[in-house]
C-alpha positions as a Markdown table, in Angstrom:
| # | Residue | x | y | z |
|---|---|---|---|---|
| 1 | Gln | 4.3 | 63.9 | 110.9 |
| 2 | Val | 4.3 | 62.7 | 114.5 |
| 3 | Gln | 4.6 | 65.6 | 116.8 |
| 4 | Leu | 3.9 | 66.8 | 120.3 |
| 5 | Val | 3.4 | 70.5 | 120.9 |
| 6 | Glu | 3.5 | 72.1 | 124.3 |
| 7 | Ser | 1.9 | 75.5 | 125.0 |
| 8 | Gly | 0.6 | 77.6 | 127.9 |
| 9 | Gly | 3.8 | 78.7 | 129.5 |
| 10 | Gly | 4.6 | 82.2 | 130.5 |
| 11 | Leu | 5.6 | 84.6 | 133.3 |
| 12 | Val | 3.6 | 84.3 | 136.5 |
| 13 | Gln | 4.0 | 85.7 | 140.0 |
| 14 | Pro | 4.7 | 83.3 | 142.9 |
| 15 | Gly | 1.4 | 81.8 | 144.0 |
| 16 | Gly | -0.1 | 82.1 | 140.6 |
| 17 | Ser | -1.3 | 79.4 | 138.2 |
| 18 | Leu | -0.7 | 78.2 | 134.7 |
| 19 | Arg | -2.2 | 75.4 | 132.6 |
| 20 | Leu | 0.1 | 73.7 | 130.2 |
| 21 | Ser | -1.2 | 71.7 | 127.2 |
| 22 | Cys | 0.5 | 68.9 | 125.3 |
| 23 | Ala | -1.2 | 68.4 | 121.9 |
| 24 | Ala | -0.4 | 65.5 | 119.6 |
| 25 | Ser | -0.6 | 65.5 | 115.8 |
| 26 | Gly | 0.0 | 62.6 | 113.5 |
| 27 | Phe | -0.8 | 60.0 | 116.1 |
| 28 | Thr | -3.3 | 59.2 | 118.9 |
| 29 | Leu | -2.3 | 59.8 | 122.5 |
| 30 | Asp | -4.8 | 57.3 | 123.8 |
| 31 | Tyr | -2.3 | 54.4 | 123.8 |
| 32 | Tyr | 0.5 | 56.2 | 125.5 |
| 33 | Ala | 1.5 | 57.1 | 129.0 |
| 34 | Ile | 2.3 | 60.8 | 128.8 |
| 35 | Gly | 4.9 | 62.4 | 131.0 |
| 36 | Trp | 5.6 | 66.0 | 131.8 |
| 37 | Phe | 9.3 | 66.9 | 132.4 |
| 38 | Arg | 11.1 | 70.1 | 133.2 |
| 39 | Gln | 14.6 | 71.4 | 132.8 |
| 40 | Ala | 15.9 | 74.4 | 134.7 |
| 41 | Pro | 19.1 | 76.2 | 133.5 |
| 42 | Gly | 22.2 | 74.1 | 134.6 |
| 43 | Lys | 20.1 | 71.2 | 135.8 |
| 44 | Glu | 19.2 | 67.8 | 134.5 |
| 45 | Arg | 15.8 | 67.2 | 133.0 |
| 46 | Glu | 13.5 | 65.7 | 135.6 |
| 47 | Gly | 10.1 | 64.0 | 135.6 |
| 48 | Val | 7.3 | 66.1 | 137.1 |
| 49 | Ser | 4.2 | 64.1 | 136.4 |
| 50 | Cys | 2.8 | 61.2 | 134.4 |
| 51 | Ile | -0.6 | 59.8 | 133.4 |
| 52 | Ser | -1.3 | 56.3 | 132.3 |
| 53 | Ser | -2.9 | 55.4 | 129.0 |
| 54 | Ser | -5.6 | 53.2 | 130.4 |
| 55 | Asp | -7.0 | 53.9 | 133.9 |
| 56 | Gly | -5.7 | 57.5 | 134.2 |
| 57 | Ser | -3.5 | 56.7 | 137.2 |
| 58 | Thr | -1.1 | 59.4 | 137.9 |
| 59 | Tyr | 2.3 | 60.1 | 139.4 |
| 60 | Tyr | 3.7 | 63.3 | 140.8 |
| 61 | Ala | 7.1 | 64.2 | 142.0 |
| 62 | Asp | 7.2 | 65.2 | 145.6 |
| 63 | Ser | 8.2 | 68.7 | 144.7 |
| 64 | Val | 4.9 | 69.3 | 142.9 |
| 65 | Lys | 2.5 | 67.0 | 144.8 |
| 66 | Gly | -0.6 | 68.8 | 145.9 |
| 67 | Arg | 0.0 | 71.7 | 143.6 |
| 68 | Phe | 0.1 | 70.2 | 140.1 |
| 69 | Thr | -2.7 | 68.1 | 138.4 |
| 70 | Ile | -2.2 | 66.1 | 135.2 |
| 71 | Ser | -5.2 | 65.2 | 133.1 |
| 72 | Arg | -5.9 | 64.0 | 129.6 |
| 73 | Asp | -8.7 | 64.6 | 127.1 |
| 74 | Asn | -8.5 | 61.8 | 124.5 |
| 75 | Ala | -11.2 | 63.4 | 122.4 |
| 76 | Lys | -9.0 | 66.4 | 122.0 |
| 77 | Asn | -5.8 | 64.3 | 121.8 |
| 78 | Thr | -4.3 | 66.5 | 124.5 |
| 79 | Val | -2.8 | 66.2 | 128.0 |
| 80 | Tyr | -2.8 | 69.0 | 130.4 |
| 81 | Leu | -0.8 | 70.0 | 133.4 |
| 82 | Gln | -2.6 | 72.4 | 135.8 |
| 83 | Met | 0.0 | 74.2 | 137.9 |
| 84 | Asn | -1.2 | 76.0 | 141.0 |
| 85 | Ser | 0.7 | 77.8 | 143.9 |
| 86 | Leu | 3.7 | 78.2 | 141.6 |
| 87 | Lys | 7.1 | 78.9 | 143.2 |
| 88 | Pro | 10.2 | 80.4 | 141.8 |
| 89 | Glu | 11.8 | 77.0 | 141.9 |
| 90 | Asp | 9.2 | 75.8 | 139.3 |
| 91 | Thr | 10.9 | 78.0 | 136.7 |
| 92 | Ala | 12.0 | 75.8 | 133.9 |
| 93 | Val | 11.3 | 74.7 | 130.3 |
| 94 | Tyr | 8.5 | 72.1 | 130.5 |
| 95 | Tyr | 8.3 | 69.2 | 128.0 |
| 96 | Cys | 5.9 | 66.5 | 127.4 |
| 97 | Ala | 6.7 | 63.1 | 125.9 |
| 98 | Thr | 5.3 | 59.6 | 125.2 |
| 99 | Gly | 6.2 | 56.6 | 127.3 |
| 100 | Leu | 7.2 | 53.2 | 126.0 |
| 101 | Lys | 4.8 | 51.5 | 128.5 |
| 102 | Gly | 1.3 | 52.3 | 129.4 |
| 103 | Ala | 1.9 | 53.3 | 132.9 |
| 104 | Tyr | 4.7 | 54.5 | 135.2 |
| 105 | Ile | 3.5 | 54.2 | 138.8 |
| 106 | Ala | 6.9 | 55.0 | 140.3 |
| 107 | Gly | 7.6 | 57.9 | 138.0 |
| 108 | Pro | 8.7 | 58.5 | 134.4 |
| 109 | Pro | 12.2 | 57.3 | 133.7 |
| 110 | Leu | 13.8 | 59.7 | 131.1 |
| 111 | Ala | 15.1 | 56.9 | 129.0 |
| 112 | Asp | 11.7 | 55.4 | 128.4 |
| 113 | Phe | 10.2 | 58.6 | 126.9 |
| 114 | Gly | 10.3 | 60.0 | 123.4 |
| 115 | Ser | 8.6 | 62.1 | 120.8 |
| 116 | Trp | 9.6 | 65.2 | 122.7 |
| 117 | Gly | 8.0 | 68.5 | 122.0 |
| 118 | Gln | 9.9 | 71.7 | 121.8 |
| 119 | Gly | 9.1 | 72.7 | 125.3 |
| 120 | Thr | 7.3 | 75.8 | 126.8 |
| 121 | Gln | 9.0 | 78.2 | 129.2 |
| 122 | Val | 7.5 | 78.7 | 132.6 |
| 123 | Thr | 9.0 | 81.6 | 134.7 |
| 124 | Val | 7.8 | 82.3 | 138.2 |
| 125 | Ser | 9.0 | 85.6 | 139.4 |
| 126 | Ser | 7.8 | 88.7 | 141.1 |
């Protein structure tokens, strides 16, 4: 069964950190660009970050640039999203997904991504 599973979400105070994981089962992540997306209540799903399949090039939305870091460990078939200096506006359900192409330099278009996981809730609140 082809599946992506996100984990690592939780409740954190502003300024805190979390590391999200996106683990694949049933297929190898190596060949895919992987995107992280988030969806806050009442808002559309938006692309947060993306990592290419080949050279590890990355993309970050302006809202998270300098605070979030995406990485991949192909040996573990897992992609990570390290989130530092979290803000209340980062509160959302975070999803990972596979891209149709190997890289998205200008950002991950929602329509190109599939194999969505179930998401993990991130809540930033004092």
